[in-house]
C-alpha positions in Angstrom: 111.1 162.4 -91.2 110.1 163.2 -94.7 110.5 160.4 -97.2 112.3 160.7 -100.5 110.1 159.3 -103.2 111.4 156.7 -105.6 112.3 157.1 -109.3 109.2 155.2 -110.2 107.0 157.7 -108.3 108.9 160.6 -109.8 108.0 159.4 -113.2 104.3 159.5 -112.2 104.7 163.0 -110.7 105.9 164.5 -113.9 102.4 163.8 -115.3 100.7 165.7 -112.5 99.8 169.4 -112.7 101.8 171.1 -110.0 100.0 174.4 -109.9 96.9 174.3 -107.7 93.7 176.2 -108.5 93.2 178.7 -105.7 89.7 179.4 -104.4 87.0 178.6 -101.9 84.1 179.2 -104.3 80.6 179.9 -103.3 78.6 176.7 -103.7 75.6 178.4 -105.3 77.8 180.3 -107.8 79.4 177.6 -109.8 79.1 179.3 -113.2 79.8 177.7 -116.6 83.5 178.9 -116.6 84.2 177.3 -113.2 82.3 174.2 -114.1 84.4 173.9 -117.3 87.7 174.4 -115.4 86.7 171.7 -112.9 85.7 169.3 -115.7 89.0 169.9 -117.4 90.8 168.9 -114.2 88.7 165.6 -114.1 85.3 166.3 -112.6 82.7 163.9 -114.0 79.7 165.8 -112.6 77.8 168.9 -113.7 77.3 172.0 -111.6 73.7 171.0 -110.9 74.8 167.7 -109.4 77.0 169.5 -106.9 74.4 172.1 -105.8 70.7 172.3 -106.8 68.3 173.9 -104.4 65.3 173.2 -106.7 65.7 169.5 -106.6 66.3 168.3 -103.0 68.4 165.2 -102.8 69.8 165.5 -106.3 73.1 167.1 -105.4 76.1 166.2 -103.4 75.9 169.3 -101.2 72.6 168.0 -99.7 74.7 165.5 -97.7 77.0 168.1 -96.3 76.3 169.7 -92.9 77.9 172.4 -90.7 78.5 171.6 -87.1 77.8 174.9 -85.4 79.9 176.6 -88.1 83.2 175.5 -86.6 83.5 172.1 -88.4 82.0 170.2 -91.3 80.3 166.8 -91.4 78.7 164.6 -94.0 75.9 162.1 -94.1 77.0 158.6 -95.1 74.1 156.3 -94.4 70.3 156.3 -94.9 69.9 156.3 -91.1 71.4 159.7 -90.4 75.0 158.5 -89.7 77.4 161.5 -89.9 81.2 161.5 -90.1 83.5 164.3 -89.2 87.0 164.7 -87.6 87.9 163.5 -84.2 89.2 166.9 -83.3 85.8 168.3 -84.1 84.3 166.0 -81.5 87.2 166.4 -79.0 85.3 168.7 -76.7 82.2 166.4 -76.7 84.3 163.4 -75.9 86.2 165.4 -73.2 82.9 166.4 -71.6 81.7 162.8 -71.5 84.9 161.5 -70.0 85.5 160.8 -66.3 88.4 159.3 -64.4 86.6 155.9 -64.5 85.7 156.2 -68.2 88.2 158.3 -70.1 86.8 158.1 -73.6 89.6 160.3 -74.9 92.2 157.7 -74.0 89.9 154.6 -74.4 87.9 155.6 -77.4 84.1 155.4 -77.6 82.3 152.7 -79.6 78.5 152.4 -79.5 78.4 148.7 -80.4 74.6 148.8 -80.1 72.2 151.6 -81.0 71.1 152.1 -77.4 74.7 153.1 -76.5 74.8 156.1 -78.8 75.4 159.0 -76.4 73.3 162.3 -76.6 75.5 165.4 -77.0 73.7 168.4 -75.5 74.0 171.6 -77.5 75.3 169.9 -80.6 73.7 171.2 -83.8 73.8 170.1 -87.5 72.9 172.7 -90.1 71.7 171.5 -93.5 71.9 174.2 -96.2 68.6 174.3 -98.2 69.0 177.4 -100.3 71.1 180.5 -100.9 69.5 183.7 -102.1 71.1 186.8 -103.6 69.5 189.6 -101.5 71.8 192.4 -102.5 69.1 194.5 -104.1 66.8 194.0 -101.1 69.6 195.1 -98.7 70.2 198.2 -100.7 66.5 199.1 -100.8 66.2 198.7 -97.0 69.3 200.8 -96.4 68.0 203.5 -98.7 64.7 203.6 -96.8 66.5 204.1 -93.5 68.7 206.8 -95.0 65.7 208.7 -96.4 64.1 208.7 -93.0 67.3 210.0 -91.4 68.0 206.7 -89.6 71.3 204.8 -89.4 71.1 201.1 -90.4 74.3 199.3 -89.2 75.3 195.8 -90.2 74.0 194.2 -87.0 70.6 195.7 -87.3 70.5 194.9 -91.0 71.3 191.3 -90.3 68.6 191.2 -87.6 65.9 192.6 -89.7 66.7 190.5 -92.8 67.2 187.2 -90.9 64.0 187.8 -88.9 62.0 188.3 -92.1 63.3 185.2 -93.9 63.0 183.0 -90.9 59.3 184.0 -90.6 58.7 183.5 -94.3 60.4 180.1 -94.6 60.4 178.6 -91.2 64.1 177.9 -91.5 67.1 179.4 -89.8 68.4 182.3 -91.9 71.8 183.9 -91.9 72.8 187.0 -93.9 76.4 187.1 -95.2 78.2 190.1 -96.7 80.7 189.4 -99.5 83.5 191.7 -100.6 82.7 194.3 -97.9 79.1 194.7 -99.0 79.4 194.4 -102.7 77.1 191.3 -102.5 74.7 190.0 -99.8 73.5 186.4 -99.6 70.8 184.8 -97.4 71.5 181.2 -96.4 68.6 179.1 -95.3 69.1 176.1 -93.1 67.2 173.2 -91.5 68.7 172.6 -88.1 68.8 169.4 -86.1 69.6 169.4 -82.4 69.5 165.7 -81.4 73.0 164.4 -82.2 74.4 161.3 -80.5 78.0 160.1 -80.5 78.5 156.8 -82.2 82.2 156.2 -82.7 85.5 157.9 -81.7 88.9 156.2 -81.7 91.3 156.8 -78.8 93.2 160.1 -79.1 96.4 158.1 -79.4 95.1 156.7 -82.7 93.0 159.7 -83.9 95.7 162.2 -83.2 98.8 160.0 -83.5 101.8 162.3 -83.4 99.8 164.9 -81.5 101.0 168.5 -81.7 104.5 167.4 -82.8 103.1 166.2 -86.1 100.5 168.9 -86.3 100.8 170.8 -89.7 103.6 168.4 -90.7 104.0 165.8 -93.4 103.9 162.8 -93.3 101.2 162.2 -90.7 99.5 159.0 -89.7 96.3 160.2 -88.0 92.9 158.4 -87.9 91.1 161.7 -87.4 87.5 160.8 -87.5 84.4 160.5 -85.3 80.8 159.5 -86.0 77.5 160.9 -84.8 73.9 160.0 -85.6 71.3 162.7 -86.2 67.8 161.9 -84.7 64.5 163.5 -85.5 60.9 163.4 -84.2 58.9 160.3 -85.4 57.5 162.4 -88.2 61.0 163.3 -89.5 61.1 166.9 -88.3 63.9 168.4 -86.3 63.4 167.9 -82.5 65.3 168.2 -79.3 66.5 165.0 -77.6 63.8 162.5 -76.8 63.8 158.8 -76.2 61.0 158.7 -78.8 63.2 160.2 -81.6 64.3 158.1 -84.6 67.3 158.2 -86.9 67.2 160.9 -89.6 66.1 159.7 -93.1 68.3 162.1 -95.1 67.4 163.3 -98.6 71.0 162.5 -99.7 74.0 160.5 -98.4 77.5 160.2 -99.8 78.6 157.1 -101.5 81.9 155.7 -100.2 84.6 154.6 -102.7 87.1 152.0 -101.8 88.9 152.2 -105.2 91.6 154.5 -103.9 93.4 157.3 -105.8 96.6 158.2 -107.5 98.6 161.4 -108.3 96.7 163.6 -110.6 93.2 162.3 -109.6 90.6 165.0 -109.3 89.4 165.9 -105.8 86.9 168.4 -104.4 86.3 169.5 -100.8 82.9 170.9 -99.8 82.5 172.5 -96.4 82.3 175.5 -94.3 85.6 177.3 -94.1 85.5 179.8 -91.3 87.5 183.0 -92.0 90.1 184.2 -94.4 91.4 187.7 -95.0 93.0 187.5 -98.4 91.7 191.0 -99.3 93.9 192.3 -96.5 96.3 195.1 -97.2 100.1 195.0 -97.1 99.9 197.1 -94.0 97.8 194.6 -92.1 99.9 191.7 -93.3 103.1 193.5 -92.3 101.7 194.2 -88.8 100.7 190.6 -88.3 104.1 189.4 -89.4 106.3 191.8 -87.4 104.2 192.4 -84.3 101.1 190.5 -83.4 102.0 186.9 -84.4 105.6 186.9 -82.9 104.3 188.1 -79.5 101.5 185.6 -79.3 103.6 182.7 -80.5 106.4 183.3 -78.0 104.1 183.5 -75.0 101.9 180.5 -76.0 104.9 178.2 -76.4 105.9 178.7 -72.8 102.3 178.5 -71.6 101.9 175.1 -73.4 105.2 173.9 -71.9 103.9 174.7 -68.4 100.6 172.8 -69.0 102.3 169.8 -70.6 104.8 169.4 -67.8 101.9 169.0 -65.3 99.8 167.0 -67.7 102.5 164.4 -68.2 103.1 164.2 -64.4 99.5 163.8 -63.3 96.7 162.0 -65.2 94.1 164.0 -63.4 95.7 167.2 -64.7 95.8 165.7 -68.2 92.1 165.1 -68.1 91.3 168.6 -66.9 93.6 170.4 -69.3 93.6 168.2 -72.4 90.8 170.1 -74.2 92.4 173.5 -73.4 95.9 172.3 -74.4 94.6 170.8 -77.6 93.1 174.0 -78.7 96.1 176.1 -77.6 98.6 173.9 -79.4 96.5 173.9 -82.6 96.3 177.7 -82.7 99.8 178.1 -81.5 101.4 176.0 -84.1 99.2 177.5 -86.8 100.2 181.1 -85.9 103.9 180.2 -85.5 103.8 178.7 -89.0 101.8 181.7 -90.3 104.4 184.2 -89.2 107.2 182.1 -90.8 105.3 181.7 -94.1 104.5 185.4 -94.3 108.2 186.1 -94.1 109.4 183.2 -96.3 107.0 183.9 -99.1 107.2 187.7 -99.0 103.5 188.1 -98.6 103.5 191.8 -97.7 105.8 192.5 -100.6 103.5 190.7 -103.0 100.6 192.7 -101.7 102.6 196.0 -102.1 103.2 195.1 -105.7 99.5 194.5 -106.3 98.7 197.8 -104.5 101.0 199.7 -106.9 98.8 198.5 -109.7 95.7 199.3 -107.7 96.9 202.9 -107.1 97.7 203.3 -110.8 94.2 202.1 -111.7 92.7 204.5 -109.1 94.8 207.4 -110.5 93.6 206.8 -114.1 90.0 207.8 -113.4 88.8 211.0 -111.8 85.8 209.4 -110.1 88.0 206.7 -108.6 90.5 209.4 -107.5 87.8 211.3 -105.7 86.7 208.1 -103.9 89.9 206.3 -103.2 92.8 208.6 -104.1 94.4 208.7 -100.7 93.1 205.2 -99.5 96.5 203.5 -99.4 98.3 206.4 -97.8 95.6 206.8 -95.2 95.8 203.1 -94.3 99.5 203.2 -93.9 99.3 206.3 -91.7 96.7 204.8 -89.4 98.6 201.5 -89.0 101.8 203.4 -88.1 100.1 205.7 -85.6 98.3 202.8 -83.8 101.2 200.3 -83.7 102.7 201.2 -80.3 99.4 200.9 -78.4 98.3 197.8 -80.3 101.6 196.1 -79.3 100.9 196.9 -75.7 97.4 195.6 -76.1 98.6 192.3 -77.6 100.9 191.7 -74.5 98.0 192.5 -72.2 95.6 190.2 -74.0 98.1 187.3 -74.1 99.0 187.6 -70.4 96.3 188.8 -68.2 93.4 187.8 -70.5 94.7 184.5 -72.0 97.7 183.7 -69.9 95.8 181.6 -67.3 92.6 179.4 -67.4 91.4 180.6 -64.0 90.9 184.1 -65.4 87.6 182.7 -66.9 86.5 182.0 -63.3 87.3 185.6 -62.3 85.4 187.0 -65.2 82.3 184.8 -64.5 82.3 185.8 -60.9 82.7 189.5 -61.8 79.9 189.2 -64.3 77.6 187.9 -61.5 77.5 191.5 -60.2 77.3 190.6 -56.6 74.9 187.7 -56.8 76.5 185.3 -54.4 74.7 182.2 -55.7 76.0 182.8 -59.2 79.5 183.7 -57.9 79.6 180.5 -55.9 78.5 178.4 -58.9 81.2 180.1 -61.1 83.8 179.4 -58.4 82.9 175.8 -58.0 82.9 175.3 -61.7 86.3 176.9 -62.1 87.9 174.9 -59.3 86.6 171.7 -60.9 88.0 172.6 -64.3 91.5 173.7 -63.2 94.4 172.7 -61.0 95.8 175.4 -58.6 99.4 174.2 -59.1 99.2 174.7 -62.9 97.4 178.0 -62.6 99.9 179.5 -60.2 102.8 178.7 -62.5 100.9 180.1 -65.5 100.1 183.2 -63.5 103.8 183.8 -62.6 104.8 183.7 -66.2 101.9 186.0 -67.2 102.8 188.5 -64.5 106.4 188.6 -65.5 105.6 189.1 -69.2 103.0 191.7 -68.5 105.2 193.9 -66.3 108.2 193.6 -68.5 106.5 194.4 -71.8 103.5 196.7 -71.1 104.0 200.5 -70.8 103.5 201.5 -67.1 101.0 204.2 -68.1 98.5 201.4 -68.6 99.0 199.9 -65.1 96.1 200.1 -62.6 96.6 201.2 -58.9 96.9 197.6 -57.6 99.4 196.7 -60.3 101.5 199.8 -59.5 101.4 198.8 -55.8 102.6 195.3 -56.7 105.4 196.7 -58.8 106.5 199.1 -56.1 106.5 196.4 -53.4 108.1 193.5 -55.2 110.0 195.1 -58.2 111.2 192.3 -60.5 110.7 189.5 -57.9 107.9 188.0 -59.8 107.9 184.8 -57.8 107.3 186.8 -54.6 104.7 188.9 -56.3 102.8 185.8 -57.5 103.0 184.3 -54.0 101.4 187.4 -52.5 98.6 187.5 -55.1 98.0 183.7 -54.7 97.7 184.0 -50.9 94.9 186.4 -51.3 92.6 184.7 -53.8 89.7 182.4 -53.5 91.0 180.1 -56.2 94.3 179.3 -54.5 93.1 176.0 -53.1 90.1 173.9 -52.3 90.2 175.4 -48.8 90.3 178.9 -50.0 87.4 178.3 -52.3 85.4 176.7 -49.5 86.0 179.8 -47.4 84.6 182.2 -50.0 81.5 183.6 -48.2 80.4 186.9 -49.7 80.5 189.2 -52.7 82.4 191.7 -50.5 85.2 189.2 -50.2 85.6 189.0 -53.9 86.0 192.8 -54.1 89.3 192.5 -52.2 90.4 189.4 -54.0 94.0 190.0 -55.1 93.8 187.9 -58.3 90.7 189.7 -59.3 92.3 193.1 -58.8 95.4 192.1 -60.8 93.6 190.6 -63.7 90.5 192.7 -64.0 91.3 196.3 -62.9 92.6 197.3 -66.3 89.9 196.7 -69.0 90.7 196.3 -72.7 89.1 199.7 -73.3 92.1 201.3 -71.6 94.1 200.4 -74.7 91.4 201.1 -77.2 90.7 204.6 -75.8 94.3 205.6 -75.2 95.0 209.0 -76.9 93.6 208.7 -80.4 93.9 205.0 -80.7 90.2 204.3 -80.9 89.9 206.8 -83.7 92.7 205.1 -85.6 91.1 201.6 -85.0 87.8 202.8 -86.4 89.5 204.5 -89.3 91.3 201.3 -90.1 88.1 199.3 -90.2 86.4 201.8 -92.5 89.5 202.1 -94.8 89.9 198.3 -95.0 86.3 198.0 -96.2 87.0 200.5 -99.0 90.2 198.8 -99.8 88.3 195.5 -100.3 85.8 197.2 -102.6 88.5 199.0 -104.6 90.4 195.7 -105.1 87.2 193.9 -106.0 86.2 196.5 -108.6 89.7 196.5 -110.2 89.8 192.7 -110.5 86.2 192.8 -111.9 87.3 195.4 -114.5 90.3 193.2 -115.4 88.1 190.2 -115.9 89.6 188.2 -113.0 87.3 185.5 -111.5 86.9 186.2 -107.8 85.7 184.4 -104.7 85.0 186.3 -101.5 86.8 185.7 -98.2 85.6 182.7 -96.3 82.9 183.5 -93.8 81.4 180.2 -92.7 79.2 179.8 -95.8 79.3 176.6 -97.8 82.2 176.6 -100.3 83.8 174.2 -102.8 87.4 173.9 -103.7 88.9 171.6 -106.3 92.3 170.2 -106.9 94.2 166.9 -107.4 96.1 164.3 -105.4 99.8 165.0 -105.4 103.1 165.2 -103.6 104.7 168.0 -101.7 108.0 169.8 -102.3 108.3 171.9 -99.2 111.8 173.3 -100.0 114.6 173.0 -102.4 115.8 169.4 -102.9 113.1 167.8 -100.9 110.2 165.7 -102.4 107.6 164.1 -100.2 105.3 161.2 -101.2 101.6 162.0 -101.5 100.6 159.1 -99.3 101.5 157.7 -95.9 101.1 154.2 -94.6 100.7 152.2 -91.4 104.4 151.5 -91.6 104.9 155.1 -90.5 103.1 154.3 -87.3 105.6 151.5 -86.5 108.5 153.8 -87.3 107.3 156.6 -85.1 106.0 154.5 -82.2 107.7 155.5 -79.0 106.3 154.2 -75.6 108.1 157.0 -73.8 106.0 159.7 -75.5 102.2 160.0 -75.1 101.9 161.4 -78.6 103.4 158.3 -80.2 102.0 155.6 -77.8 98.9 153.8 -79.1 97.8 150.8 -77.1 99.6 147.5 -77.2 96.6 145.9 -78.9 96.4 148.5 -81.6 100.2 148.3 -82.3 99.9 144.5 -82.4 97.3 144.7 -85.1 99.4 147.2 -87.0 102.5 145.0 -86.9 100.6 141.9 -87.9 99.2 143.7 -90.9 95.6 142.4 -90.3 94.1 144.6 -93.0 91.4 142.2 -94.3 89.7 143.8 -97.3 90.6 147.4 -96.6 94.2 147.6 -97.7 95.7 148.5 -101.1 96.6 145.3 -102.9 100.3 144.5 -103.4 100.2 140.7 -103.6 100.1 140.7 -107.4 102.3 143.7 -108.0 106.0 142.7 -108.0 107.1 146.4 -107.8 105.1 146.9 -104.6 107.2 147.1 -101.4 105.7 144.5 -99.0 107.1 146.4 -96.1 104.8 149.3 -96.9 107.5 151.9 -97.5 105.3 153.6 -100.1 108.1 153.8 -102.7 106.0 152.5 -105.6 102.6 153.3 -106.9 99.9 151.1 -105.5 98.3 148.3 -107.4 94.6 149.2 -107.4 91.6 147.0 -107.9 87.9 147.8 -108.1 86.0 147.6 -104.8 82.8 146.3 -106.5 81.3 143.2 -105.2 83.4 143.0 -102.1 81.8 140.9 -99.3 83.0 139.5 -96.0 84.8 141.0 -93.0 87.9 140.2 -91.0 87.6 136.5 -91.6 86.6 136.8 -95.3 88.8 137.0 -98.3 90.5 140.4 -98.9 90.4 142.5 -102.0 93.4 140.7 -103.6 91.6 137.4 -103.1 94.0 136.3 -100.3 92.8 134.8 -97.0 94.3 135.8 -93.7 96.7 138.7 -93.1 97.0 141.0 -96.1 100.3 141.1 -97.9 99.7 144.7 -99.0 99.7 148.1 -97.4 97.3 150.1 -95.3 97.0 153.7 -96.7 96.6 156.1 -93.8 96.8 159.7 -94.9 97.2 161.5 -98.3 97.7 164.9 -99.8 95.7 167.0 -102.2 96.1 170.7 -103.2 92.6 171.7 -102.3 92.3 175.2 -100.9 91.0 174.9 -97.3 91.1 176.7 -93.9 89.7 176.4 -90.4 86.1 175.2 -90.5 86.9 172.8 -93.3 87.9 170.2 -90.6 85.8 167.1 -91.2 84.9 168.2 -94.8 84.5 165.2 -97.2 87.2 164.8 -99.8 85.4 163.6 -102.9 86.5 162.0 -106.1 85.5 163.0 -109.6 82.1 161.3 -109.2 81.4 162.9 -105.8 82.2 159.7 -103.8 83.9 159.9 -100.4 87.6 158.9 -100.4 88.7 160.7 -97.2 88.3 163.6 -94.7 90.2 166.8 -94.6 91.8 167.3 -91.2 94.9 169.5 -91.5 97.1 171.6 -93.7 100.8 171.6 -94.2 103.2 174.1 -92.5 104.0 175.8 -95.8 100.3 176.7 -96.2 99.9 178.5 -93.0 100.0 182.1 -94.4 97.1 181.2 -96.7 94.4 183.0 -94.6 96.1 186.2 -95.5 97.9 185.3 -98.7 97.6 182.2 -100.9 100.9 180.8 -102.2 100.5 178.5 -105.3 102.3 175.2 -105.1 102.7 175.1 -101.3 99.1 174.8 -100.1 98.2 171.2 -99.2 95.2 169.6 -97.7 96.1 166.6 -95.4 93.4 163.9 -95.5 92.6 160.7 -93.7 92.0 157.8 -96.1 88.4 156.4 -95.7 89.8 152.9 -95.9 91.9 153.4 -92.7 88.8 154.7 -91.0 86.8 151.7 -92.1 89.6 149.3 -91.0 89.6 151.0 -87.6 85.9 150.6 -87.2 85.8 147.0 -88.5 88.9 145.3 -87.2 90.0 147.4 -84.2 86.6 148.5 -82.8 84.5 145.5 -84.0 81.8 147.9 -85.2 80.4 145.5 -87.7 76.9 147.0 -87.4 78.2 150.2 -88.8 80.0 148.4 -91.7 76.7 146.7 -92.5 74.8 150.0 -92.2 77.2 151.5 -94.8 76.4 148.8 -97.3 80.0 147.5 -97.4 
């Protein structure tokens, strides 16, 4: 499905730098060297215009928010309108949906302000300042050591965060960088009244579903909008009918001018976790053991869910959120394992470690501190691998293999309180389907007994194995007949905590705790040793790079970061070149009414086929080299967006009335360095204007959390013009278009 680019586009590509600049750089540490590098790539701003804690509202970062540190959003209007990805809002939309109003399938459009739906528990974090508190942390640690006390990382964070929250009145989070080489305190203003404003149907937002996930080209309209509300005085406040829209200190300007290969881009957001300071031993273990096991099991689990979801719309509504998360993680980890192998990530780290060992050996003080570090790490990983393999199978079957296990855990955690157990059971039955759970259980049971060493089995598990052998169907039937979650009738008959004690599913799933694996033989000792050695490994690698004059960024840890790059194509493998942009024509080409993932509504497809782009499309009417069919084979003819007025019935950007003869850009590629948590991050041009949203990476980049591979890491973005077309033409949200000043 990848498109060969034309000779015309190839001539453009030769002018584009192909090597991306790696790095998720701390927003507060844009030094003169980094600023210069970004400006050489095309940035038209200064470092102070990107982050400046001393001048609220003066910098782009003031408009960027974290959504609970799992996604990123940005403010785009003077009335608190915030945009992020649809998949970041998926759980909220799912929670609001009912069989009568399935907003996942129908979309949600608050055509008037009073229809904006409150989202309980949703929080937006605005970063106000980042402080280097390394010296303060070291003083506090020294004080505790002098008094003979131990100051662990959790207590350190508690004490420091409590102090800064009391001093500033803001939420405070302490972050360790490079395994404790540096400590930073981030101060946030937190808003808790967020309301859903707009979300397209999942068939539009996630067109191509998990089939296209991590692939290119994609054609997703992956966006959603919330509005942040405050107390009448502008202060953060919980939901109230008296609250008013936020008046932000800064909003992002939207650009409709488009982009071309080589154009500068930057992404500002909250990447969650990377482990690029990981050792070759950790990388090798993930590639050979942990990832292959998890990937194989999750593929089958997803297939079981999908079969039932496609057969029953009620099951689809219950499991769509779980399936969405499972498919996203599953495809990511499958690609990660393949990329680690393809790009020789462990070997690359071994080569770097050879240099690290030589550097350690060249200095007596370093020898005394780290002389046996690499050898000790290797020994501990080797000694713990067999038990860790067993634990992985246990975790992916009895812990993650069913959804109903959550109900068992909640009931068990109630510690005999019948009312709490009853509530947990009722909740679990409402969230799941017994038919799906029984089939998931049978697969989990088979994989557990076939792959976990029998020395880890509990008494009831041994009894099952003795009674049924390898007849896992009969074993599952027996367990299912004796559990309170087998049916609505079985749940209704649950009458006492004593009944739960003899529940067969509880005994199967919960009688062997994870500690049985952690405490086996000396495994707990090895695990703790690995944690300690990995911290020293990170510090040693940091010190060596510092001595070599290498610019470094710490692993991502949900703090605000900036990455920079350019728009450009993808060459995923030898002989294949992919265009840097996808168009609405790709939606027509992939449309398949027999597949849910490729089946937008008839109304939506009608608008796509008619090409009713209005003023939002790229202009082709005056460019004889532009393919009117929208194949994307030629460079777009771009015009300035300044002075545009009118809507669907007005004149479009090429000056033509009626259906647009041009093309609708949908998604595009940059080489910005991103990871999970960057979802929803604004993609900004050289002047800090919004041109799109980051929503995905490409399959070739999936090893990047452990090892970055230059030339293969791409950021997949939704074009802001496609978002605006969807709002304006498809949803009729003219009030939002007016609010944005467009």
